[in-house]
N, C-alpha and C positions, 0 to 999 in steps of 0.2 A: 783288631777291632776293639772299640771301646766297650766298657761295661754298660749294659742297658740300665738307665736310671731315669725314673719318672720324677720330674721336679714339681710339676703343677698339673692339676686337673681342674678345668673350668667347665661351665655348662651354659649353653645358650638356651634360655627358657622360652620355648614356643609350643607349650602344650604337648600334644602327642608327636610333634615334630622337633622336640628338643634334642640336642645332641651335645656330646662332650668335645672338649678341646684338650688334647694331651700334649704336654710340653716337657721335653727332656732330652736325654742323650741316647743315641743309637736306637731310637724307638722303631725305626724301620726294620730292625732285626728281631723284634719281639712279636712272635705270632700270637701269644696269649693275650696281649693287650687288645688286639683287633679282631679276634676270632668271631666275636658276636656279630660283627658287621658283614660277614661273608657267609650268609646262610645258604645261598646258592653257590655251588662249588665251581663257579666260572666267573672270571673277571677280565676286564680289558684295562690295561694301564696305558694312559695317554701321557706321553712325555715328549722331549725334544732331543735334538742331536747333541746338545751340550750336556744335559743331565743324564741321558741314557747310559753313556759309558761309565758314569760315576756311580749310579745308584740303582739302575734298572735290574741288574742281575741279583743284587742283594735283596731287593724287595720281592722279586719273583721267587727267590729261594724261600723267603719268609712265608709267602702265600702257599708255596708248595708244601711246606710243613703242615699246613692246614688242609691239604688235599684239594686245593683250589687250582683248577686249570687256568692258566694265565696267558692271554694274548697281549700283544703290545702294538701300539701305534706310535711311531716316532716321527714327529713333525719337525719342520725347519724351525730354527730358533730366531725369535725377534718379533717386536711389535708390528713390523710391516707385514707379517704373515697372519695377523689376527683378523681374518676376513672370511667371506663365504667360501672361497675356494678351498682354504685349509680346513674349514669346518666340514665341508663335504668329504674330505679325506677320512675324517673320523666316521661319518655315516657309512661311507663305502666299506670300511673295515668291519663295522658292526653288522651290516647286512650280509657281507660275504661270509662272516663267521657264524651266521644264524644266531646272533645274540638275542636273548629273550628279554622281556620286561624286568625279570628278576636278576639279570646279569649285572654285576657291580662295575661301574666305571670309576677308575681311580685316576685322579689328576696328580701326576708326579712332576713337579716343577715349580716355576715361578708364577707370577700373576697372569701372564698370557695363557699359559697352559691351564691354570685354574679356571679362568674365564671361559675359554673355549671348551674345556672338558665339561664344565658345569652347564653350559648352554646346550651342548650335545646331549647330556644326560636329561636335561629338561625336555628336550624335543623328541628324543628317540622313543618310539612307541608311547609317546605322551608322558614319559617320565620313568627313569630307571634309578636304582640306588646309586649314590654318588659319594665318594670318599676323597677328601682333600689331603694330599701329602705335600705341603709347601716346602720348597727348598731354597727360597730367598728370604731375606729379612722382610722385605716389603710384603711378600705374600703371607709370611707367618704373623706379622703384626696387624695386617689389615685385610688384604683382598681374599684370603681363604675363608674368612669368617663373615657370615651375614647373608650369603646367598645371592649376591649380585653377580650375574653372569652376562657376558655380552661379547660382540665383535664390533670392530670399527667400520665406519663408512668413510669414504673420501671427504665427505662434508662435515663429519663430526665423530669424535671418539665415543665408543661405548653406546652408540645410538640404537643398536639392534640387539635385544637380549631378553632376559627373563629373570624374575626372582625365583630362585630354586635352591633350597637349603641342602647342604650336605648331610650325610648321616653321621659323619665323624671328621674331625680335623686332627691330623697327626703332625705336630710341629717338632721335628727332630733338629735340635740346635746344632748337633754335630755336622749336619750338612752345610752349615754356613762356613765351615773351614775351607771349603773349596770355592767360596763365592768371591769374585773379584772385588777389590776395594771400592771401585766405582759403584757396583751394585749394592754393596753394604751401605755406603753413604746414602744412596737413593732410598733405601729402606728406613734410614734414620729420619728422613723427612716426615714419614708417617708417624713415627714415634713422637717427634716434636709436635706434630699436629694434635695429638690427644691431650698433651699438656696445655696447649693453647686454647682448645675449645671447651675443656671441662675439668681439667685436673691440674691446678697450679702447683700442687706438691710434686707431681710427676715431672712437671716442667723444671722445677728446681732440682730434682734428682737427676734429670738428663743433663742440666748444666754442669752438675758436679761430676758426672760419670761419662761424659761424651768420649773422653780419651779411652776409657776402659772398653766401651762398646766398639770403637774403631779398631782397637787392638785385638778384638775377638775374645775378650774375657768371657768365659762360659756363664758365670753367675750374673754378670751384668747383662748379657744378651738374653738369658732366660728370664730375668726379671723384667726387662724391657718388653719382651714378647708377652709375658703374663699380664703386666699392667695395661698394655695396649689392648690385648684381647678382652680383659675384664671390662674396660671402658666400652669397647665396641659391643660386647655381649649385652650390656645393660641397655644401650641405645637400641639395638636391634630387637630386643625383647619388648621394648616399649613402642617401637615404630618400625615394624618389619619392612613395610613397603614405601618408606620414605615420604610420608604425608605430613611430617612435622619435624620432630627433634632430629631424626636421622639426617636431614638435610645439612645439619651442622658438621657432619663428618666430611663434607665437601669443601671445607676451608681451603682456599687456594686453588681448587680444582677448576673453577670457571675460567680463571686466567690460565691455569696450567694446561687444561685441555686445549685451549686456543693455541698455546705454544706448541704442543705436540702435533696438532693438526696442521698448523701453519708452517712448521719447520719440516714436516714430513715424518710419518710415524717411524720411531726408532732413532731419530737424530738426537733427541733429548730423551733420556730415561724418564719414566713417569714420575719418580720421586724427585728428580732434578726440576722438572717442570712445576711440580706441586710446591717445591721449596720457593722457587721464584714467584709463583702465584700467591703463596702465603705472605710473602713480603710486600707484594703489591696490595693485597687485602689489608695488611697492617698499615701500609702507607695511606690507603683510603680511609681507614678507621681513624687515623690520626687527623687527617684533613677534615673529618666530620666532627672532630672534637671529642671522640670517644677514647682514644688511646693516647697515653702520654708519650712524650719524647723519650723518657727513660725506658718505658716498656718497649717501644719500637727499637731502641738501641739494643736491649737485651735479646730480642728476637733476631735481629740482624747479626749480632755477635755469635749467637749459638749456631745459626746456619753457616756462618763463615768458619767457625771452629770445626763443624762437621764436614767441611769441604764441599758444601753445596752452593749452588749459584745464588748470588745476591743481586744480580741484575737480570733483566729479561731481554730476549732478542728483539731487535727493532723490526717488527713485521709491518709497521705502519699503523697508526691509530685507527684508521678506517677498517683495516683488516682485522684488528683485534675485535672491534665492535661487531663486525660481520660474523666472525667465528663464534663469539660469545652468545650471539642470538640463537645458536643451536643448543645452548645449554639446557639441561633438563629442568632447571629451576625457573626458567622463563614462564611467566603466567600472563595471559592476555597481552602478549607482546612486550611485557615489561621485564627488563633485566633485574634479577634479584641476586644478591651476593651474601655469602657468609662473611660477616665482619666481626671484629673483636671490640667488646665493651671494655675489656681488660684482659690480661693474661689469665686464662682459666674460665672465661665467660664469652661465648659466641652468640651471635644473633643473626637470623636470616632477615634481610631487609631490602626494600626497593627505594630507600630514601635518597640515595646518591643520584645526582643528575649526570648527564652525559659529559659535561665539562669537568666535573669532579672526577669521574671515572678516568677520562683520558689524561687528565693532569697527573693522576696517581701512576698511571702506566708510564707516562713520559718521564716522570721523576726516577723511575727504576729501569729504564731502557738504556742499553748501551748505544 
């Protein structure tokens, strides 16, 4: 077991609902770091069949040192299970165990577990304490922070959910050592996103360090998580419920969610679909005269070096438009997109017409 080492501590500033993000090594083994979040000595850890054999016993042992009685709910692994039926499995266990409003629900896993665990915590007895312990890069840099929880519907991704902030995010970088390379690459898509929408220096850093990230270098991964979380924390503090600036965090997601839904949940990983979607958004930005050829080339080059898709599946242009009309940024029936004025500056707009949108998709489809 590695030595426990706390690299960074950040804060999401939301008044009396503010919470810390801890980033470091073997943090799941440190009871002292998290003791304050477990005032009631009962917790339910929601995880999945992939993560449970790796980290559940260790984390339960840590909670045991705090005198916390721990139950576990082990769900099937995969985006295709992010639905009502699986969510009800969590509620069944909470009710069967006579969990109270003060019982802490812990989401131990990737983005799917974090989303479903958070939604369950938001709903059970109208809200119970919630702790995020993300074990994938995508969850550590993005989905575990900010309080967006949801399940999927056959007609659209993340269409049923709630804003519900965690009490604590524990990002243990050492858990990424067991992450498959494909999942690691998928998380890099969200790292690249932060540089594109608001942090050009971070984009340059990612260009210079992409190989270190993919090789699992601890310091590169910890910095990527810290810088991504710092960006997201600023945006969430300013716009918790996505009424303005927070929409920019959805760069590539309008197209990406259409890919995930159209292909069938789980066929494309979320980060893979977002990468493809970001490139379509960049293509559309260029066609509007916002983004230069040189900048588009840099974006495509970095995605390719990260091993991420640079083309989108051919669902058919009509199908893309149909699926994108379920996007949460649609207002008064009008499609709106996060596009790029330049690397480091995003804007939400409805200026693109249908022909421009479909031509950008067609230019990037296989």
